[in-house]
LOMAR-139711 format. One record per residue (C-alpha): residue number from 1; residue in one letter; y, x, z. Coordinates in nm, 2 decimals, decimal comma. Example, Ala and Ser with C-alpha at 12.3 -4.5 7.8 and 13.67 -1.06 7.14 Angstrom:
1:A:-0,45:1,23:0,78
2:S:-0,11:1,37:0,71
end
This chain:
1:X:7,68:5,64:3,24
2:X:7,68:5,57:3,62
3:X:7,89:5,28:3,72
4:X:8,08:5,50:3,97
5:X:8,25:5,66:3,68
6:X:8,42:5,34:3,60
7:X:8,56:5,31:3,95
8:X:8,72:5,65:3,90
9:X:8,84:5,53:3,56
10:X:9,02:5,23:3,73
11:X:9,19:5,48:3,96
12:X:9,29:5,68:3,65
13:X:9,42:5,37:3,48
14:X:9,65:5,29:3,78
15:X:9,78:5,64:3,80
16:X:9,85:5,66:3,43
17:X:10,03:5,33:3,45
18:X:10,24:5,45:3,74
19:X:10,34:5,76:3,54
20:X:10,43:5,61:3,21
21:X:10,53:5,24:3,26
22:X:10,86:5,34:3,42
23:X:10,98:5,46:3,07
24:X:10,99:5,11:2,95
25:X:11,16:4,98:3,26
26:X:11,44:5,23:3,31
27:X:11,72:5,00:3,19
28:X:11,62:4,73:3,45
29:X:11,57:4,99:3,72
30:X:11,91:5,15:3,64
31:X:12,09:4,81:3,64
32:X:11,93:4,70:3,97
33:X:12,02:5,02:4,16
34:X:12,36:5,06:3,98
35:X:12,28:5,41:3,86
36:X:12,31:5,56:3,51
37:X:12,01:5,57:3,28
38:X:12,02:5,95:3,31
39:X:11,99:5,92:3,69
40:X:11,72:5,67:3,66
41:X:11,54:5,91:3,43
42:X:11,50:6,15:3,72
43:X:11,24:5,91:3,85
44:X:11,03:6,04:3,56
45:X:11,10:6,41:3,60
46:X:11,07:6,38:3,98
47:X:10,73:6,23:3,93
48:X:10,62:6,51:3,69
49:X:10,73:6,78:3,93
50:X:10,55:6,62:4,22
51:X:10,23:6,60:4,02
52:X:10,23:6,97:3,96
53:X:10,30:7,04:4,33
54:X:10,04:6,79:4,45
55:X:9,78:6,92:4,21
56:X:9,77:7,26:4,38
57:X:9,88:7,18:4,74
58:X:9,68:6,87:4,81
59:X:9,37:6,99:4,62
60:X:9,38:7,31:4,83
61:X:9,42:7,12:5,15
62:X:9,12:6,89:5,06
63:X:8,87:7,16:4,95
64:X:8,69:7,14:5,28
65:X:8,69:6,76:5,29
66:X:8,40:6,56:5,14
67:X:8,51:6,47:4,79
68:X:8,45:6,10:4,83
69:X:8,66:6,09:5,14
70:X:8,93:6,29:4,96
71:X:8,94:6,04:4,67
72:X:8,97:5,75:4,91
73:X:9,25:5,92:5,10
74:X:9,43:5,99:4,77
75:X:9,40:5,63:4,66
76:X:9,55:5,52:4,99
77:X:9,84:5,76:4,92
78:X:9,87:5,61:4,57
79:X:9,88:5,25:4,70
80:X:10,14:5,35:4,96
81:X:10,36:5,51:4,70
82:X:10,36:5,21:4,47
83:X:10,42:4,98:4,76
84:X:10,73:5,18:4,86
85:X:10,85:5,16:4,50
86:X:10,79:4,78:4,48
87:X:10,99:4,72:4,80
88:X:11,25:5,00:4,75
89:X:11,60:4,87:4,86
90:X:11,78:5,16:4,69
91:X:11,74:5,44:4,44
92:X:11,66:5,71:4,70
93:X:11,37:5,50:4,85
94:X:11,24:5,44:4,50
95:X:11,24:5,82:4,44
96:X:11,04:5,86:4,76
97:X:10,79:5,61:4,65
98:X:10,75:5,79:4,31
99:X:10,70:6,12:4,48
100:X:10,44:5,98:4,72
101:X:10,24:5,83:4,43
102:X:10,28:6,14:4,22
103:X:10,14:6,38:4,49
104:X:9,80:6,22:4,46
105:X:9,80:6,23:4,07
106:X:9,68:6,59:4,01
107:X:9,45:6,60:4,31
108:X:9,28:6,28:4,21
109:X:9,21:6,39:3,86
110:X:9,11:6,74:3,98
111:X:8,87:6,62:4,24
112:X:8,76:6,33:4,03
113:X:8,66:6,55:3,75
114:X:8,43:6,75:3,98
115:X:8,28:6,43:4,12
116:X:8,23:6,29:3,77
117:X:8,05:6,60:3,66
118:X:7,82:6,57:3,96
119:X:7,71:6,22:3,88
120:X:7,54:6,30:3,55
121:X:7,29:6,54:3,39
122:X:7,42:6,89:3,30
123:X:7,44:6,81:2,93
124:X:7,66:6,51:2,99
125:X:7,93:6,65:3,22
126:X:8,22:6,67:2,97
127:X:8,14:6,31:2,86
128:X:8,14:6,20:3,22
129:X:8,48:6,36:3,27
130:X:8,60:6,18:2,95
131:X:8,50:5,84:3,10
132:X:8,72:5,91:3,40
133:X:9,01:6,01:3,18
134:X:8,95:5,70:2,97
135:X:9,14:5,50:3,23
136:X:9,44:5,72:3,17
137:X:9,42:5,66:2,79
138:X:9,37:5,29:2,83
139:X:9,69:5,28:3,04
140:X:9,87:5,41:2,74
141:X:9,71:5,17:2,49
142:X:9,73:4,84:2,70
143:X:9,87:4,91:3,04
144:X:10,22:5,04:2,95
145:X:10,30:4,77:2,69
146:X:10,17:4,49:2,92
147:X:10,33:4,64:3,23
148:X:10,67:4,67:3,05
149:X:10,64:4,30:2,93
150:X:10,56:4,19:3,29
151:X:10,85:4,39:3,43
152:X:11,09:4,25:3,17
153:X:10,97:3,89:3,23
154:X:10,93:3,89:3,61
155:X:11,14:4,18:3,72
156:X:11,05:4,55:3,73
157:X:10,92:4,52:4,09
158:X:10,64:4,29:3,97
159:X:10,49:4,57:3,77
160:X:10,47:4,80:4,08
161:X:10,32:4,51:4,27
162:X:10,05:4,48:4,00
163:X:9,99:4,86:4,01
164:X:9,95:4,84:4,39
165:X:9,68:4,57:4,34
166:X:9,51:4,79:4,08
167:X:9,51:5,07:4,34
168:X:9,34:4,84:4,59
169:X:9,07:4,76:4,34
170:X:9,01:5,13:4,27
171:X:8,99:5,20:4,64
172:X:8,73:4,93:4,69
173:X:8,53:5,05:4,38
174:X:8,53:5,42:4,49
175:X:8,43:5,32:4,84
176:X:8,14:5,10:4,71
177:X:8,01:5,30:4,42
178:X:8,07:5,67:4,45
179:X:7,78:5,84:4,64
180:X:7,85:5,90:5,01
181:X:7,79:6,28:4,99
182:X:7,98:6,45:4,71
183:X:8,01:6,79:4,88
184:X:8,30:7,03:4,93
185:X:8,41:7,37:4,81
186:X:8,38:7,52:5,15
187:X:8,23:7,87:5,12
188:X:8,35:8,07:5,42
189:X:8,46:8,01:5,77
190:X:8,67:7,69:5,83
191:X:9,03:7,74:5,75
192:X:8,98:8,04:5,53
193:X:9,19:7,90:5,24
194:X:9,22:8,25:5,09
195:X:8,85:8,23:5,01
196:X:8,92:7,94:4,78
197:X:9,22:8,11:4,61
198:X:9,01:8,41:4,52
199:X:8,89:8,21:4,22
200:X:9,22:8,29:4,06
201:X:9,12:8,65:4,05
202:X:8,89:8,55:3,75
203:X:9,06:8,63:3,42
204:X:8,87:8,35:3,24
205:X:9,03:8,09:3,48
206:X:9,38:8,21:3,39
207:X:9,29:8,22:3,02
208:X:9,17:7,86:3,05
209:X:9,48:7,75:3,22
210:X:9,70:7,92:2,96
211:X:9,51:7,74:2,68
212:X:9,57:7,41:2,86
213:X:9,95:7,48:2,89
214:X:9,98:7,58:2,52
215:X:9,71:7,38:2,35
216:X:9,80:7,04:2,51
217:X:10,17:7,12:2,56
218:X:10,22:7,16:2,18
219:X:10,10:6,81:2,12
220:X:10,31:6,66:2,39
221:X:10,61:6,84:2,27
222:X:10,58:6,67:1,94
223:X:10,51:6,34:2,10
224:X:10,81:6,35:2,34
225:X:11,06:6,30:2,05
226:X:10,84:6,09:1,83
227:X:11,06:5,79:1,85
228:X:11,34:5,98:1,67
229:X:11,09:6,10:1,41
230:X:10,96:5,75:1,34
231:X:11,30:5,59:1,32
232:X:11,52:5,86:1,16
233:X:11,26:6,02:0,93
234:X:10,98:5,77:0,87
235:X:11,22:5,47:0,84
236:X:11,07:5,24:1,10
237:X:11,29:5,01:1,31
238:X:11,32:5,08:1,68
239:X:11,15:4,75:1,75
240:X:10,84:4,88:1,57
241:X:10,81:5,19:1,79
242:X:10,62:5,03:2,08
243:X:10,36:4,90:1,84
244:X:10,33:5,23:1,67
245:X:10,27:5,39:2,01
246:X:9,97:5,16:2,05
247:X:9,82:5,34:1,75
248:X:9,89:5,67:1,93
249:X:9,72:5,53:2,24
250:X:9,42:5,42:2,04
251:X:9,39:5,77:1,91
252:X:9,40:5,91:2,27
253:X:9,12:5,68:2,37
254:X:8,88:5,75:2,08
255:X:8,96:6,13:2,09
256:X:8,89:6,15:2,46
257:X:8,55:5,99:2,43
258:X:8,44:6,19:2,12
259:X:8,59:6,51:2,25
260:X:8,39:6,49:2,57
261:X:8,06:6,43:2,38
262:X:8,13:6,72:2,15
263:X:8,22:6,96:2,43
264:X:7,88:6,88:2,60
265:X:7,71:7,01:2,28
266:X:7,91:7,33:2,24
267:X:8,21:7,38:2,46
268:X:8,36:7,69:2,30
269:X:8,32:7,59:1,94
270:X:8,45:7,23:2,01
271:X:8,77:7,36:2,16
272:X:8,83:7,61:1,88
273:X:8,78:7,35:1,61
274:X:9,00:7,09:1,79
275:X:9,29:7,33:1,83
276:X:9,27:7,44:1,47
277:X:9,27:7,08:1,35
278:X:9,54:6,97:1,59
279:X:9,77:7,26:1,47
280:X:9,71:7,14:1,11
281:X:9,77:6,77:1,20
282:X:10,11:6,86:1,36
283:X:10,22:7,06:1,06
284:X:10,10:6,79:0,81
285:X:10,28:6,53:1,02
286:X:10,61:6,73:0,99
287:X:10,56:6,77:0,62
288:X:10,48:6,40:0,55
289:X:10,68:6,22:0,81
290:X:10,90:6,06:0,55
291:X:10,61:5,86:0,42
292:X:10,55:5,56:0,66
293:X:10,18:5,54:0,59
294:X:10,12:5,91:0,64
295:X:10,33:5,89:0,96
296:X:10,10:5,62:1,10
297:X:9,79:5,81:1,01
298:X:9,93:6,14:1,16
299:X:10,02:5,96:1,47
300:X:9,67:5,84:1,53
301:X:9,52:6,18:1,45
302:X:9,77:6,36:1,67
303:X:9,67:6,15:1,97
304:X:9,30:6,17:1,88
305:X:9,27:6,55:1,84
306:X:9,53:6,61:2,11
307:X:9,34:6,43:2,39
308:X:9,00:6,53:2,25
309:X:9,07:6,87:2,40
310:X:9,12:6,73:2,76
311:X:8,75:6,70:2,87
312:X:8,66:7,04:2,73
313:X:8,97:7,21:2,88
314:X:8,89:7,06:3,22
315:X:8,52:7,15:3,19
316:X:8,59:7,51:3,09
317:X:8,81:7,59:3,39
318:X:8,56:7,44:3,62
319:X:8,28:7,63:3,46
320:X:8,46:7,96:3,52
321:X:8,55:7,88:3,88
322:X:8,21:7,82:4,04
323:X:8,33:7,93:4,39
324:X:8,60:7,67:4,40
325:X:8,58:7,43:4,10
326:X:8,79:7,16:4,27
327:X:9,09:7,39:4,33
328:X:9,06:7,52:3,97
329:X:9,03:7,17:3,84
330:X:9,35:7,07:4,03
331:X:9,53:7,37:3,90
332:X:9,44:7,28:3,54
333:X:9,58:6,93:3,60
334:X:9,90:7,10:3,70
335:X:9,87:7,30:3,39
336:X:9,87:6,99:3,17
337:X:10,19:6,88:3,33
338:X:10,35:7,23:3,29
339:X:10,24:7,21:2,93
340:X:10,41:6,87:2,89
341:X:10,74:7,01:3,03
342:X:10,72:7,33:2,83
343:X:10,64:7,15:2,50
344:X:10,92:6,90:2,56
345:X:11,16:7,18:2,64
346:X:11,07:7,37:2,32
347:X:11,10:7,06:2,11
348:X:11,44:6,98:2,27
349:X:11,56:7,33:2,18
350:X:11,48:7,28:1,81
351:X:11,67:6,95:1,81
352:X:11,97:7,10:1,99
353:X:11,97:7,38:1,73
354:X:12,01:7,11:1,46
355:X:11,67:7,18:1,29
356:X:11,61:6,81:1,23
357:X:11,39:6,53:1,37
358:X:11,07:6,69:1,24
359:X:11,14:7,02:1,42
360:X:10,96:6,92:1,74
361:X:10,64:6,87:1,54
362:X:10,68:7,22:1,39
363:X:10,75:7,36:1,73
364:X:10,44:7,17:1,86
365:X:10,23:7,32:1,59
366:X:10,35:7,67:1,68
367:X:10,28:7,62:2,05
368:X:9,93:7,48:1,98
369:X:9,86:7,77:1,75
370:X:9,95:8,00:2,04
371:X:9,70:7,81:2,25
372:X:9,44:7,87:1,98
373:X:9,51:8,24:1,99
374:X:9,46:8,26:2,37
375:X:9,14:8,06:2,34
376:X:9,00:8,30:2,08
377:X:9,08:8,59:2,31
378:X:8,90:8,39:2,59
379:X:8,59:8,30:2,41
380:X:8,53:8,66:2,28
381:X:8,62:8,82:2,61
382:X:8,36:8,91:2,87
383:X:8,22:8,59:3,01
384:X:8,35:8,39:2,71
385:X:8,14:8,15:2,51
386:X:8,13:8,38:2,20
387:X:8,10:8,71:2,38
388:X:7,86:8,93:2,18
389:X:7,65:9,07:2,46
390:X:7,30:9,02:2,59
391:X:7,28:8,73:2,82
392:X:7,00:8,64:3,07
393:X:6,83:8,30:3,06
394:X:7,05:8,02:3,20
395:X:6,84:7,99:3,52
396:X:6,85:8,36:3,58
397:X:7,22:8,38:3,51
398:X:7,28:8,10:3,75
399:X:7,07:8,26:4,02
400:X:7,25:8,59:3,97
401:X:7,58:8,42:4,02
402:X:7,47:8,22:4,32
403:X:7,48:7,89:4,13
404:X:7,22:7,63:4,06
405:X:7,07:7,60:3,70
406:X:7,26:7,26:3,68
407:X:7,60:7,40:3,78
408:X:7,89:7,40:3,53
409:X:7,85:7,78:3,49
410:X:7,49:7,75:3,40
411:X:7,56:7,47:3,15
412:X:7,82:7,69:2,97
413:X:7,57:7,98:2,97
414:X:7,31:7,75:2,81
415:X:7,56:7,64:2,54
416:X:7,67:8,00:2,45
end
């Protein structure tokens, strides 16, 4: 894989760390700013909302900017946001820093996914995307525990200083290693943003986004309340939960890499199989959560099969949005975050209804199954991977669509 992918992965690592490490530092942050832990928790939800906004707004604003320059600008925004957080004298300033950092999140992964796909041969594009997202998974496995320990030992601000330094390294790596000309999505006269948004008139783009919201959201809904499941049902102590989450993170990392490779071989079949297995894993986890060994196994498998869908889901929406892959890619990053919120909301409803601490897993299985049904509709619909109709050769299909034989659309056609 090109070394430039690892520069993107460093950026993904820093962004993932910014998003998740605050969870382990909320007590220190709340005490320092003299706010309740509930109020401190808004630093998490505020970040998530800003990710969804930035994924669409910033990506749309940058579609006519060279992608390398866009990535560099986004990393500067990321560094600025974490610098503001590290220096924040009060809660409001801290929230501003979180929002600034979050705005670059969705756009970075959206644009970065397109750049990653450009750096490799057509049959390795999903694998390349998985390398970029590997930074995000590593941040869960190593970054969050180490960042939490640093913050507890040297003050929570030290963690944000460390993230700022990581952002600087990512900025230098992207500047030095990503090719100078990565293109834009400009297809019409300058300033004609409506030209880019026409991609959302494609049914397959919306179907892909719906699969992302439901398929990934179901897993995250089960994960949101996993600490309660592990302590109240599986019998683990609360002190064991951080170490168990490392198992989950290891599953994320392995699943991401293997899922990317599988998606390159057969995108449609890979996603169908992954969502079937993920639905089963969530249900089995709910049934066997009382057994500590099975709970650990299920935790690894839930992370593995859940994140294995990510490269394929990202590749699919790009493949069906040839006219503006960057904007569609950013929209799909927003869809991941919408799925996170939706899954957590559904899981919370089941707990509030008194259905027990395994109920979020059952709810997650149901939501993921809904994603599977949408995917089946998508792959058999016109333009879908399993559509039973005569297809021209990949090169001819690409030419007819105005795309090159090595474009994401042509790759999907070749896999079908």
